[in-house]
ZABA-9971 format. One record per residue (C-alpha): x, y, z; residue in three letters; residue number from 1. Coordinates in nm, 2 decimals. Layout:
! residues N
REC     xx     yy     zz residuo num
REC      X      Y      Z     Ala NUM
...
! end
This chain:
! residues 594
REC     xx     yy     zz residuo num
REC   6.50  10.49   8.55     Met   1
REC   6.86  10.53   8.66     Leu   2
REC   7.06  10.23   8.78     Asp   3
REC   7.12  10.15   9.14     Lys   4
REC   7.43   9.98   9.27     Lys   5
REC   7.44   9.82   9.62     Val   6
REC   7.76   9.80   9.82     Ile   7
REC   7.79   9.63  10.16     Glu   8
REC   8.06   9.72  10.41     Cys   9
REC   8.12   9.74  10.79     Glu  10
REC   8.16  10.12  10.82     Leu  11
REC   8.01  10.38  10.59     Cys  12
REC   8.15  10.73  10.63     Ile  13
REC   7.98  11.03  10.48     Ile  14
REC   8.22  11.32  10.40     Gly  15
REC   8.58  11.31  10.28     Gly  16
REC   8.71  11.61  10.45     Gly  17
REC   9.00  11.58  10.69     Met  18
REC   8.79  11.42  10.96     Ser  19
REC   8.62  11.17  10.73     Gly  20
REC   8.94  11.09  10.55     Leu  21
REC   9.12  11.02  10.88     Ser  22
REC   8.83  10.81  11.01     Ala  23
REC   8.84  10.59  10.69     Ala  24
REC   9.22  10.54  10.70     Ile  25
REC   9.21  10.47  11.07     Ser  26
REC   8.94  10.21  11.05     Ala  27
REC   9.08  10.05  10.73     Ala  28
REC   9.42  10.00  10.89     Arg  29
REC   9.25   9.79  11.16     Glu  30
REC   9.09   9.56  10.89     Gly  31
REC   8.75   9.73  10.87     Val  32
REC   8.58   9.73  10.53     Lys  33
REC   8.50  10.10  10.47     Val  34
REC   8.30  10.29  10.22     Val  35
REC   8.39  10.66  10.20     Leu  36
REC   8.12  10.87  10.03     Met  37
REC   8.22  11.22   9.93     His  38
REC   8.02  11.46   9.72     Glu  39
REC   8.32  11.65   9.58     Arg  40
REC   8.58  11.54   9.31     Pro  41
REC   8.87  11.60   9.55     Val  42
REC   8.93  11.50   9.91     Leu  43
REC   9.01  11.73  10.20     Gly  44
REC   8.69  11.94  10.24     Gly  45
REC   8.78  12.29  10.35     Asn  46
REC   9.15  12.20  10.32     Ala  47
REC   9.12  12.10   9.95     Ser  48
REC   9.21  12.30   9.64     Ser  49
REC   8.84  12.39   9.60     Glu  50
REC   8.82  12.59   9.92     Ile  51
REC   9.18  12.64  10.06     Arg  52
REC   9.13  12.70  10.42     Met  53
REC   9.43  12.63  10.64     Trp  54
REC   9.44  12.33  10.87     Ile  55
REC   9.48  12.52  11.20     Ser  56
REC   9.64  12.35  11.50     His  57
REC   9.64  12.35  11.87     Ala  58
REC   9.85  12.65  12.00     Arg  59
REC  10.16  12.60  12.21     Gly  60
REC  10.50  12.44  12.20     Glu  61
REC  10.51  12.07  12.11     Asp  62
REC  10.13  12.06  12.07     Asn  63
REC  10.12  11.97  11.70     Arg  64
REC   9.88  11.69  11.62     Glu  65
REC  10.04  11.37  11.52     Thr  66
REC   9.90  11.03  11.41     Gly  67
REC   9.76  11.03  11.05     Ile  68
REC   9.78  11.40  11.02     Leu  69
REC  10.15  11.41  11.08     Glu  70
REC  10.20  11.13  10.83     Glu  71
REC  10.02  11.34  10.57     Ile  72
REC  10.22  11.65  10.66     Tyr  73
REC  10.55  11.48  10.63     Leu  74
REC  10.46  11.32  10.30     Glu  75
REC  10.36  11.66  10.17     Ser  76
REC  10.68  11.82  10.28     Leu  77
REC  10.86  11.54  10.09     Tyr  78
REC  10.65  11.54   9.77     Arg  79
REC  10.52  11.90   9.76     Asn  80
REC  10.80  12.14   9.88     Pro  81
REC  10.64  12.43   9.68     Thr  82
REC  10.30  12.38   9.85     Lys  83
REC  10.12  12.33   9.52     Asn  84
REC   9.75  12.27   9.59     Tyr  85
REC   9.71  12.02   9.30     His  86
REC   9.99  11.80   9.44     Ile  87
REC   9.83  11.84   9.78     Trp  88
REC   9.50  11.70   9.64     Asp  89
REC   9.69  11.39   9.50     Thr  90
REC   9.85  11.33   9.84     Ile  91
REC   9.52  11.31  10.02     Leu  92
REC   9.38  11.10   9.74     Tyr  93
REC   9.68  10.87   9.75     Asp  94
REC   9.65  10.82  10.13     Phe  95
REC   9.30  10.69  10.08     Val  96
REC   9.35  10.48   9.77     Lys  97
REC   9.65  10.30   9.91     Arg  98
REC   9.42  10.14  10.18     Glu  99
REC   9.29   9.82  10.03     Lys 100
REC   9.00   9.82  10.27     Asn 101
REC   8.85  10.15  10.15     Ile 102
REC   8.60  10.18   9.87     Thr 103
REC   8.61  10.55   9.77     Leu 104
REC   8.29  10.71   9.61     Leu 105
REC   8.38  11.06   9.48     Leu 106
REC   8.12  11.29   9.33     Asn 107
REC   7.86  11.11   9.53     Cys 108
REC   7.60  11.31   9.74     Thr 109
REC   7.43  11.14  10.03     Cys 110
REC   7.06  11.20   9.97     Met 111
REC   6.86  10.93  10.16     Asp 112
REC   6.88  10.69  10.45     Ala 113
REC   6.68  10.38  10.56     Lys 114
REC   6.63  10.34  10.93     Thr 115
REC   6.47  10.09  11.17     Glu 116
REC   6.29  10.20  11.48     Glu 117
REC   6.28   9.99  11.80     Gly 118
REC   6.41   9.95  12.15     Asn 119
REC   6.78   9.93  12.10     Phe 120
REC   7.05   9.90  12.37     Pro 121
REC   7.12  10.19  12.60     His 122
REC   6.79  10.36  12.52     Gly 123
REC   6.85  10.42  12.15     Arg 124
REC   6.54  10.44  11.94     Glu 125
REC   6.67  10.42  11.58     Lys 126
REC   6.92  10.22  11.38     Lys 127
REC   7.05  10.31  11.03     Ile 128
REC   7.03  10.03  10.78     Ile 129
REC   7.16  10.20  10.47     Ser 130
REC   7.23  10.53  10.30     Val 131
REC   7.19  10.62   9.93     Thr 132
REC   7.39  10.86   9.73     Gly 133
REC   7.37  10.99   9.38     Tyr 134
REC   7.69  10.98   9.19     Gln 135
REC   7.68  11.25   8.92     Met 136
REC   7.96  11.11   8.71     Thr 137
REC   7.80  10.77   8.66     Thr 138
REC   7.44  10.89   8.68     Gln 139
REC   7.38  10.61   8.93     Arg 140
REC   7.23  10.58   9.27     Phe 141
REC   7.45  10.39   9.51     Ile 142
REC   7.30  10.23   9.82     Glu 143
REC   7.55  10.15  10.09     Val 144
REC   7.45   9.89  10.35     Arg 145
REC   7.66   9.89  10.66     Ala 146
REC   7.67   9.79  11.03     Lys 147
REC   7.80  10.13  11.14     Tyr 148
REC   7.79  10.48  11.00     Phe 149
REC   7.99  10.79  11.06     Cys 150
REC   7.87  11.14  10.96     Asp 151
REC   8.17  11.37  10.88     Ser 152
REC   7.98  11.58  10.63     Ser 153
REC   8.01  11.90  10.83     Gly 154
REC   7.65  11.98  10.77     Asp 155
REC   7.54  11.66  10.94     Ser 156
REC   7.33  11.53  10.65     Ile 157
REC   7.23  11.21  10.84     Leu 158
REC   7.06  11.42  11.11     Ala 159
REC   6.75  11.51  10.90     Pro 160
REC   6.77  11.18  10.71     Leu 161
REC   6.76  10.96  11.02     Thr 162
REC   6.61  11.16  11.30     Gly 163
REC   6.93  11.19  11.49     Ala 164
REC   6.91  11.46  11.75     Glu 165
REC   7.10  11.78  11.68     Phe 166
REC   7.13  12.15  11.77     Arg 167
REC   7.21  12.45  11.56     Ile 168
REC   7.29  12.80  11.67     Gly 169
REC   7.42  12.97  11.99     Arg 170
REC   7.33  12.87  12.35     Glu 171
REC   7.25  13.13  12.61     Ala 172
REC   7.53  13.18  12.86     Ala 173
REC   7.30  13.06  13.14     Ser 174
REC   7.23  12.72  13.00     Glu 175
REC   7.58  12.58  13.06     Phe 176
REC   7.74  12.86  13.26     Gly 177
REC   7.96  12.97  12.96     Glu 178
REC   8.15  13.30  12.93     Asp 179
REC   7.96  13.40  12.62     Thr 180
REC   7.78  13.73  12.58     Thr 181
REC   7.47  13.56  12.43     Val 182
REC   7.18  13.62  12.67     Glu 183
REC   6.91  13.44  12.47     Val 184
REC   6.97  13.13  12.26     Ser 185
REC   6.93  13.18  11.88     Asp 186
REC   6.99  13.01  11.55     Asn 187
REC   7.29  13.22  11.45     Met 188
REC   7.62  13.06  11.36     Thr 189
REC   7.95  13.15  11.23     Met 190
REC   7.95  13.24  10.86     Gly 191
REC   8.12  13.09  10.55     Met 192
REC   8.39  13.23  10.32     Ser 193
REC   8.49  13.22   9.95     Cys 194
REC   8.86  13.28   9.97     Leu 195
REC   9.09  13.45   9.73     Ile 196
REC   9.47  13.41   9.67     Gln 197
REC   9.71  13.63   9.49     Gly 198
REC  10.04  13.56   9.31     Arg 199
REC  10.32  13.81   9.26     Glu 200
REC  10.47  13.81   8.91     Thr 201
REC  10.75  13.98   8.72     His 202
REC  10.52  14.19   8.50     Arg 203
REC  10.24  14.43   8.55     Glu 204
REC   9.89  14.26   8.56     Val 205
REC   9.57  14.45   8.52     Lys 206
REC   9.25  14.35   8.69     Tyr 207
REC   8.91  14.43   8.55     Ile 208
REC   8.64  14.33   8.80     Pro 209
REC   8.32  14.15   8.70     Pro 210
REC   7.99  14.33   8.72     Glu 211
REC   7.90  14.12   9.03     Cys 212
REC   8.19  14.27   9.22     Ala 213
REC   8.09  14.47   9.53     Thr 214
REC   8.25  14.82   9.54     Lys 215
REC   8.46  14.85   9.85     Leu 216
REC   8.67  15.12  10.01     Cys 217
REC   8.91  15.15  10.31     Gly 218
REC   8.62  15.20  10.55     Glu 219
REC   8.49  14.85  10.47     Asn 220
REC   8.82  14.70  10.59     Phe 221
REC   8.83  14.85  10.93     Glu 222
REC   8.97  14.59  11.17     Asn 223
REC   9.05  14.36  10.87     Arg 224
REC   9.36  14.52  10.72     Asn 225
REC   9.44  14.32  10.40     Pro 226
REC   9.81  14.27  10.34     Asp 227
REC   9.91  14.06  10.04     Ile 228
REC  10.27  14.07  10.14     Tyr 229
REC  10.23  13.90  10.48     Thr 230
REC  10.23  13.52  10.49     Glu 231
REC   9.94  13.53  10.74     Ala 232
REC   9.69  13.69  10.49     Glu 233
REC   9.44  13.43  10.37     Asn 234
REC   9.13  13.66  10.37     Phe 235
REC   8.94  13.45  10.62     Trp 236
REC   8.74  13.75  10.72     Tyr 237
REC   8.56  13.76  10.38     Leu 238
REC   8.27  13.59  10.56     Glu 239
REC   7.89  13.61  10.55     Leu 240
REC   7.58  13.41  10.64     Gly 241
REC   7.60  13.36  11.02     Gly 242
REC   7.28  13.56  11.06     Asp 243
REC   7.10  13.35  10.80     Arg 244
REC   7.03  12.98  10.73     Asp 245
REC   7.38  12.84  10.71     Ser 246
REC   7.25  12.55  10.50     Ile 247
REC   6.94  12.66  10.31     Gly 248
REC   7.07  13.00  10.21     Asp 249
REC   7.42  12.88  10.10     Thr 250
REC   7.37  12.95   9.73     Glu 251
REC   7.25  13.31   9.78     Glu 252
REC   7.53  13.37  10.03     Ile 253
REC   7.78  13.23   9.79     Arg 254
REC   7.67  13.49   9.53     Asp 255
REC   7.73  13.76   9.78     Glu 256
REC   8.06  13.62   9.88     Leu 257
REC   8.18  13.62   9.52     Leu 258
REC   8.09  13.99   9.49     Gly 259
REC   8.28  14.05   9.82     Leu 260
REC   8.58  13.85   9.71     Ala 261
REC   8.61  14.01   9.36     Thr 262
REC   8.54  14.35   9.52     Gly 263
REC   8.82  14.29   9.76     Thr 264
REC   9.07  14.21   9.48     Trp 265
REC   8.95  14.52   9.29     Asp 266
REC   9.02  14.73   9.60     Tyr 267
REC   9.37  14.58   9.63     Ile 268
REC   9.45  14.62   9.27     Lys 269
REC   9.28  14.94   9.17     Asn 270
REC   9.24  15.17   9.48     Ser 271
REC   9.60  15.29   9.48     Gly 272
REC   9.64  15.19   9.84     Glu 273
REC   9.86  14.89   9.77     Phe 274
REC  10.18  14.80   9.59     Glu 275
REC  10.01  14.55   9.38     Ser 276
REC  10.07  14.62   9.01     Lys 277
REC  10.26  14.29   8.95     Asn 278
REC  10.00  14.08   9.14     Trp 279
REC   9.74  13.87   8.98     Glu 280
REC   9.44  13.68   9.11     Leu 281
REC   9.56  13.32   9.14     Asp 282
REC   9.25  13.16   9.30     Phe 283
REC   8.89  13.25   9.37     Leu 284
REC   8.68  12.99   9.56     Gly 285
REC   8.34  12.93   9.42     Phe 286
REC   8.26  12.67   9.69     Leu 287
REC   8.21  12.84  10.03     Pro 288
REC   8.42  12.71  10.32     Gly 289
REC   8.17  12.66  10.60     Lys 290
REC   8.25  12.70  10.97     Arg 291
REC   7.93  12.59  11.14     Glu 292
REC   7.58  12.44  11.09     Ser 293
REC   7.42  12.13  11.26     Arg 294
REC   7.59  11.98  11.57     Arg 295
REC   7.48  11.63  11.68     Tyr 296
REC   7.37  11.55  12.04     Leu 297
REC   7.59  11.27  12.18     Gly 298
REC   7.62  11.09  12.51     Glu 299
REC   7.80  11.40  12.63     Tyr 300
REC   7.79  11.76  12.52     Met 301
REC   8.12  11.95  12.55     Ile 302
REC   8.10  12.30  12.68     Thr 303
REC   8.33  12.60  12.70     Gln 304
REC   8.36  12.54  13.07     Arg 305
REC   8.51  12.19  13.00     Asp 306
REC   8.77  12.36  12.78     Ile 307
REC   8.85  12.67  12.99     Ser 308
REC   8.86  12.48  13.32     Asp 309
REC   9.09  12.22  13.18     Gly 310
REC   8.86  11.92  13.25     Cys 311
REC   9.03  11.59  13.20     Val 312
REC   8.80  11.31  13.08     Phe 313
REC   8.85  10.95  13.16     Glu 314
REC   8.74  10.87  12.80     Asp 315
REC   8.99  11.11  12.65     Glu 316
REC   9.05  11.03  12.28     Ile 317
REC   9.19  11.35  12.14     Ala 318
REC   9.30  11.70  12.24     Phe 319
REC   9.24  12.06  12.13     Gly 320
REC   9.42  12.39  12.18     Gly 321
REC   9.29  12.65  11.93     Trp 322
REC   9.15  12.96  12.10     Pro 323
REC   8.78  13.02  12.15     Leu 324
REC   8.76  13.19  11.81     Asp 325
REC   8.40  13.28  11.78     Asp 326
REC   8.31  13.48  11.46     His 327
REC   8.03  13.73  11.49     Tyr 328
REC   7.73  13.62  11.28     Pro 329
REC   7.73  13.94  11.06     Gly 330
REC   8.07  13.84  10.93     Gly 331
REC   8.23  14.11  10.70     Phe 332
REC   7.96  14.35  10.77     Tyr 333
REC   7.99  14.33  11.15     His 334
REC   8.13  14.66  11.28     Lys 335
REC   8.43  14.61  11.50     Gly 336
REC   8.67  14.32  11.54     Val 337
REC   8.54  14.01  11.34     Pro 338
REC   8.60  13.75  11.61     Asn 339
REC   8.70  13.67  11.97     Thr 340
REC   9.04  13.53  12.06     Asp 341
REC   9.02  13.38  12.40     Val 342
REC   9.31  13.16  12.48     Gln 343
REC   9.25  12.80  12.60     Thr 344
REC   9.45  12.56  12.80     Pro 345
REC   9.66  12.37  12.54     Ala 346
REC   9.64  12.08  12.52     Pro 347
REC   9.29  12.03  12.65     Tyr 348
REC   9.10  11.70  12.68     Ser 349
REC   8.82  11.58  12.44     Ile 350
REC   8.60  11.28  12.54     Pro 351
REC   8.49  10.99  12.33     Tyr 352
REC   8.13  11.02  12.44     Arg 353
REC   8.09  11.33  12.22     Ala 354
REC   8.15  11.13  11.91     Leu 355
REC   7.83  10.91  11.89     Tyr 356
REC   7.46  10.97  11.88     Ser 357
REC   7.24  10.97  12.19     Lys 358
REC   6.94  10.83  12.01     Asn 359
REC   7.07  10.64  11.70     Val 360
REC   7.22  10.31  11.78     Asp 361
REC   7.50  10.28  11.52     Asn 362
REC   7.59  10.64  11.43     Leu 363
REC   7.93  10.80  11.49     Phe 364
REC   8.03  11.15  11.39     Phe 365
REC   8.36  11.33  11.36     Ala 366
REC   8.45  11.69  11.27     Gly 367
REC   8.29  12.02  11.35     Arg 368
REC   7.95  11.85  11.40     Asn 369
REC   8.03  11.66  11.72     Ile 370
REC   7.83  11.70  12.04     Ser 371
REC   7.94  12.04  12.18     Met 372
REC   7.80  12.38  12.24     Thr 373
REC   7.85  12.66  11.99     His 374
REC   8.11  12.83  12.20     Phe 375
REC   8.31  12.51  12.25     Ala 376
REC   8.28  12.45  11.88     Met 377
REC   8.45  12.79  11.82     Ser 378
REC   8.77  12.62  11.93     Ser 379
REC   8.73  12.25  11.84     Met 380
REC   8.61  12.32  11.48     Arg 381
REC   8.96  12.37  11.34     Val 382
REC   9.07  12.09  11.10     Met 383
REC   9.37  11.96  11.29     Ala 384
REC   9.15  11.88  11.59     Thr 385
REC   8.88  11.74  11.36     Cys 386
REC   9.13  11.51  11.20     Thr 387
REC   9.22  11.37  11.54     Leu 388
REC   8.84  11.31  11.61     Leu 389
REC   8.82  11.12  11.28     Gly 390
REC   9.11  10.89  11.37     Glu 391
REC   8.95  10.82  11.71     Ala 392
REC   8.62  10.73  11.55     Val 393
REC   8.79  10.50  11.30     Gly 394
REC   8.96  10.31  11.59     Lys 395
REC   8.64  10.30  11.79     Ala 396
REC   8.45  10.16  11.49     Ala 397
REC   8.71   9.89  11.45     Ser 398
REC   8.65   9.78  11.81     Ile 399
REC   8.27   9.79  11.76     Ala 400
REC   8.31   9.57  11.45     Val 401
REC   8.54   9.32  11.61     Lys 402
REC   8.33   9.28  11.93     Glu 403
REC   7.99   9.32  11.76     Asp 404
REC   7.89   9.60  12.00     Ile 405
REC   7.74   9.95  11.99     Thr 406
REC   7.95  10.27  12.00     Pro 407
REC   7.83  10.32  12.36     His 408
REC   7.95   9.98  12.46     Asp 409
REC   8.30  10.08  12.34     Val 410
REC   8.29  10.35  12.61     Tyr 411
REC   8.15  10.12  12.88     Leu 412
REC   8.39   9.82  12.82     Asp 413
REC   8.67   9.90  12.58     Tyr 414
REC   8.78  10.26  12.64     Ile 415
REC   9.12  10.16  12.76     Asn 416
REC   9.17   9.95  12.45     Glu 417
REC   9.06  10.24  12.23     Leu 418
REC   9.31  10.47  12.40     Gln 419
REC   9.59  10.22  12.36     Glu 420
REC   9.52  10.17  11.99     Leu 421
REC   9.54  10.55  11.94     Leu 422
REC   9.86  10.58  12.14     Leu 423
REC  10.02  10.30  11.94     Cys 424
REC   9.93  10.49  11.62     Glu 425
REC  10.11  10.80  11.75     Asp 426
REC   9.80  10.99  11.87     Cys 427
REC   9.88  11.21  12.17     Phe 428
REC   9.65  11.19  12.47     Leu 429
REC   9.75  11.45  12.73     Pro 430
REC   9.64  11.24  13.03     Ser 431
REC   9.76  10.90  12.90     Lys 432
REC  10.08  10.72  12.83     Lys 433
REC  10.14  10.41  12.63     Arg 434
REC  10.16  10.09  12.83     Glu 435
REC  10.51   9.95  12.84     Ile 436
REC  10.54   9.57  12.87     Ser 437
REC  10.71   9.42  13.17     Gly 438
REC  10.94   9.22  12.95     Lys 439
REC  11.06   9.54  12.79     Cys 440
REC  11.11   9.71  13.13     Leu 441
REC  11.30   9.40  13.25     Asp 442
REC  11.53   9.38  12.95     Ser 443
REC  11.89   9.51  12.95     Glu 444
REC  11.91   9.84  12.76     Leu 445
REC  12.26   9.93  12.63     Asn 446
REC  12.23  10.31  12.66     Ile 447
REC  12.18  10.53  12.96     Gly 448
REC  11.85  10.69  12.85     Tyr 449
REC  11.57  10.51  13.05     Pro 450
REC  11.31  10.75  12.92     Phe 451
REC  11.32  10.58  12.58     Ile 452
REC  11.09  10.32  12.72     Arg 453
REC  10.86  10.53  12.95     Asn 454
REC  10.56  10.55  12.71     Gly 455
REC  10.59  10.92  12.66     Glu 456
REC  10.62  11.01  12.29     Asp 457
REC  10.63  11.39  12.34     Arg 458
REC  10.84  11.64  12.53     Ala 459
REC  10.83  11.55  12.90     His 460
REC  10.70  11.90  13.00     Arg 461
REC  10.38  11.81  12.81     Ile 462
REC  10.32  11.52  13.04     Tyr 463
REC  10.42  11.73  13.34     Gly 464
REC  10.72  11.51  13.44     Thr 465
REC  11.05  11.64  13.57     Asp 466
REC  11.29  11.46  13.34     Glu 467
REC  11.52  11.71  13.16     Lys 468
REC  11.61  11.48  12.87     Asp 469
REC  11.35  11.45  12.59     Val 470
REC  11.53  11.26  12.32     Tyr 471
REC  11.79  10.99  12.31     Cys 472
REC  12.06  11.15  12.08     Ala 473
REC  12.27  10.86  11.94     Val 474
REC  12.55  10.89  11.69     Ala 475
REC  12.43  10.79  11.35     Lys 476
REC  12.52  10.43  11.27     Gly 477
REC  12.54  10.33  11.64     Ser 478
REC  12.31  10.07  11.80     Glu 479
REC  12.03  10.09  12.06     Ile 480
REC  11.97   9.74  12.18     Ser 481
REC  11.76   9.54  12.42     Tyr 482
REC  11.89   9.20  12.55     Ser 483
REC  11.65   8.94  12.71     Phe 484
REC  11.59   8.57  12.75     Ala 485
REC  11.46   8.41  12.43     Pro 486
REC  11.09   8.49  12.39     Gln 487
REC  10.82   8.60  12.14     Lys 488
REC  10.83   8.97  12.05     Val 489
REC  10.49   9.07  11.94     Ala 490
REC  10.56   9.43  11.83     Ser 491
REC  10.81   9.71  11.83     Val 492
REC  10.73  10.08  11.88     His 493
REC  10.97  10.35  11.75     Ile 494
REC  10.92  10.73  11.75     Val 495
REC  11.17  10.98  11.60     Phe 496
REC  11.19  11.36  11.63     Asp 497
REC  10.99  11.52  11.34     Ser 498
REC  11.05  11.87  11.48     Asp 499
REC  10.69  11.93  11.59     Leu 500
REC  10.76  12.30  11.63     Asn 501
REC  10.90  12.31  11.28     Arg 502
REC  11.20  12.51  11.38     Asn 503
REC  11.42  12.36  11.11     Thr 504
REC  11.18  12.47  10.82     Leu 505
REC  11.23  12.79  10.63     Pro 506
REC  11.01  13.10  10.64     Gly 507
REC  10.82  13.27  10.92     Gly 508
REC  10.58  13.12  11.18     Ala 509
REC  10.29  13.08  10.94     Val 510
REC  10.50  12.92  10.67     Glu 511
REC  10.64  12.67  10.92     Lys 512
REC  10.30  12.60  11.08     Arg 513
REC  10.08  12.54  10.77     His 514
REC  10.13  12.28  10.50     Ile 515
REC   9.95  12.49  10.24     Thr 516
REC  10.00  12.85  10.14     Arg 517
REC   9.78  13.15  10.07     Ala 518
REC   9.93  13.44   9.87     Asn 519
REC  10.25  13.35   9.67     Val 520
REC  10.52  13.61   9.68     Arg 521
REC  10.82  13.59   9.45     Leu 522
REC  11.05  13.52   9.75     Asp 523
REC  10.84  13.24   9.92     Val 524
REC  11.06  12.96  10.05     Pro 525
REC  11.09  12.61   9.91     Val 526
REC  11.01  12.37  10.20     Met 527
REC  11.20  12.05  10.29     His 528
REC  11.18  11.76  10.54     Met 529
REC  11.24  11.85  10.91     Pro 530
REC  11.61  11.83  10.95     Lys 531
REC  11.58  11.64  11.28     Thr 532
REC  11.39  11.35  11.14     Leu 533
REC  11.56  11.02  11.10     Cys 534
REC  11.61  10.96  10.73     Arg 535
REC  11.73  10.60  10.73     Glu 536
REC  11.72  10.32  10.99     Phe 537
REC  11.72   9.95  11.03     Val 538
REC  11.57   9.72  11.29     Leu 539
REC  11.75   9.40  11.36     Leu 540
REC  11.66   9.09  11.56     Gly 541
REC  11.89   8.84  11.71     Glu 542
REC  11.85   8.49  11.84     Leu 543
REC  12.14   8.28  11.98     Glu 544
REC  12.39   8.50  11.81     Gly 545
REC  12.24   8.51  11.46     Glu 546
REC  12.10   8.84  11.34     Arg 547
REC  11.80   8.90  11.12     Tyr 548
REC  11.69   9.22  10.93     Lys 549
REC  11.34   9.28  11.06     Leu 550
REC  11.26   9.62  10.91     Phe 551
REC  11.45   9.88  10.71     Glu 552
REC  11.35  10.22  10.58     Val 553
REC  11.53  10.47  10.35     Ser 554
REC  11.41  10.82  10.29     Asp 555
REC  11.19  10.79  10.60     Asn 556
REC  10.88  11.01  10.60     Arg 557
REC  10.72  10.90  10.92     Lys 558
REC  10.76  11.01  11.28     Arg 559
REC  10.64  10.68  11.44     Ala 560
REC  10.63  10.31  11.36     Tyr 561
REC  10.44  10.04  11.54     His 562
REC  10.58   9.72  11.38     Ile 563
REC  10.41   9.38  11.43     Asn 564
REC  10.67   9.10  11.45     Leu 565
REC  10.55   8.79  11.64     Asp 566
REC  10.91   8.65  11.63     Lys 567
REC  11.11   8.46  11.89     Lys 568
REC  11.42   8.67  11.97     Leu 569
REC  11.67   8.74  12.25     Asp 570
REC  11.79   9.08  12.12     Lys 571
REC  11.64   9.38  11.94     Leu 572
REC  11.87   9.63  11.77     Ile 573
REC  11.77   9.97  11.63     Leu 574
REC  12.04  10.14  11.41     Ile 575
REC  11.95  10.50  11.31     Pro 576
REC  12.18  10.58  11.01     Arg 577
REC  12.11  10.94  10.92     Ser 578
REC  11.89  11.24  10.95     Thr 579
REC  11.74  11.47  10.68     Trp 580
REC  11.96  11.74  10.81     Gly 581
REC  12.27  11.52  10.80     Asp 582
REC  12.34  11.57  11.17     Tyr 583
REC  12.60  11.36  11.35     Asp 584
REC  12.33  11.25  11.60     Asn 585
REC  11.99  11.11  11.55     Val 586
REC  11.71  11.19  11.80     Ser 587
REC  11.50  10.89  11.91     Val 588
REC  11.21  10.96  12.14     Ile 589
REC  11.08  10.61  12.20     Ser 590
REC  11.20  10.26  12.13     Phe 591
REC  11.03   9.97  12.31     Asp 592
REC  10.85   9.64  12.25     Phe 593
REC  10.59   9.40  12.37     Lys 594
! end
C-alpha cells in the first residue's frame, strides 16, 4: 500500500500552465493559502520547454497584456536575453516558489475527487471536498482538502471527476447565431501539435530520419510553406486529432505526430528544396501541445457574437484580441488553408461569470476550458488571454476566502472590488479605470501633467479619451510631488512605460512580440530590457519638512508598483533616476495615492 499525504489549504489549483500559474500567484499575493498541483516536472504548460508553443497576445497597438504576465516577460528579458528555454523554465518556477503562500506539487497527476451533493446556494448541486493526486517521484498519493478549487488543467479533469457540466466540440451556427460554417453540432475540436525547432550551425549536419518518419513531399505542404529562415516559423500546422477523441486518443495521435514531425524535418533536410545543410534538429516535442478539449459550463457562456459585436460586460475581468483562429479538425491532412483568420475588436471584453461552474458550488476554472462556445474559444484560447483569466480567478478566490462566500456571490456583491484589485495589480480592463482618491485629486501636483492621476494606465486612445499626452516625460533625477495637509497615506500606485509595443527591442515583429524563440539562426538578436522602462527610482515621503525614504529600486524590472504604506505624511515625492536606454527623460504613466 502506498503512502497518502493530506494537505489542507484555501485554494487548490489543478494545472500549472500559464493560467494556473497566474491564478496561484494572484491568490497567494492576497494572502490565500494555495496548493498548485501540476502533473509535469516544469511549469508553463504549452509554453514550457516540453512543448514550446508561443504565448500569443491580443492584436493591436498598446494591447499587450500586463499584470503578472508582463512581470514575467520583463524578468525574462533581464535574465534570459538569448531566449534559452531552460532558463525560461527556471523563471516560471522561481515566480511560483518565491510566493510563501504557495505549496507546489510537481509531477503530481490529479486522479480522483471527493464531492458532496446537496442544495447549495444559487441552485448549485455539488461541492468539492478534496482532490487526490499521484506524485510519481515520491510514489505517494496526495489528498488536498480545500475550500475552493480551480481547474486550469486544459482538459478539465475535474469535470468527469466531480460531475461539473461541460461541453466538447463545435456548436451549430444556429444555436447562438454565430458566423461559423458548422451546420450541425459535432464533437470535433482543434487538433494538437508536436513541434520541432531547428538550429543553424557553422558546419554541415546530416539528418537520418527514424523508421517512424512519415515520407512527405512538397504537395503535402500546400498552404503550409515551411521556412526555417523566417522568425515566424514554429511549425504550428503540424497538427492532428481534431476529428478524433482529443483526450482518449492522445497517445495514438502523438505517435502520428512524431512521424509527421520527423518526416517534416527529413523533407527540409533531404529533399533538396531548402538551404539547410548546416541546420540541425534542436528540439522535437514528445508531449503534444493541445488546443481544445472539454469546456466547462459557467454562469454565462461567451459566444462569437459577444466578441465580434464588441459586447461590454459589467463584470469585465479581462480582455482578448486574438483573431477567431479556428483550425480545421483534419489538421495537417485538411486540404486548403489550415485555419480561419477573422479579425476581432481588440481589446474585447471577457466576463467573470464565465469563470465558475453553474452546478458545482466551489469550482473556478481558468484557461482554454472556460465557459464559451467552440468558435469563441478559437480566439480566447491563446495563452496571454488565459494568463489574464488566471489572474482574475486568483483575485476572485481571495475575495471568496476573505468573505466566506461562493464564486457567484463575488459576482453579485463584490464585482467592483474584484475589478479594482485587478486594476491595482496592473491588469487592463478596457471599460474600467482605477478609482483615484479624492485626497489625491485635491492635492497640489508640482507638474503640469494632470493625466498622471486619471486612473488610466494605458495610452489614452485605448480608453477612447481625447488627451494627446500619454506619458509624463520628466528629466531623470527630477521630482514629481504631491503636497497636502498631514494625513495617512494608505498606498501609492506607480506605472512606468515598459514599451508595450516593444519598439525598442531588436529583431522583427515576431522577435519583439514573443518571449521565446522557435528556430535559431546564426544571426538571431540578443534581447535586452525595453529602453523606455525606468531603471532606477526612489519614492520619498515628507512630514513637517523631514524626508523619509519609503521605497527604492535599482535595476527595476517591473512596469507597475502598488505600494502599501499606511504612513502619516504631508508630501509624496517620486524621483525617477534613469531608464534602461539611458534617455534624458523618464516616462511615467501614473503616479497617485490613496
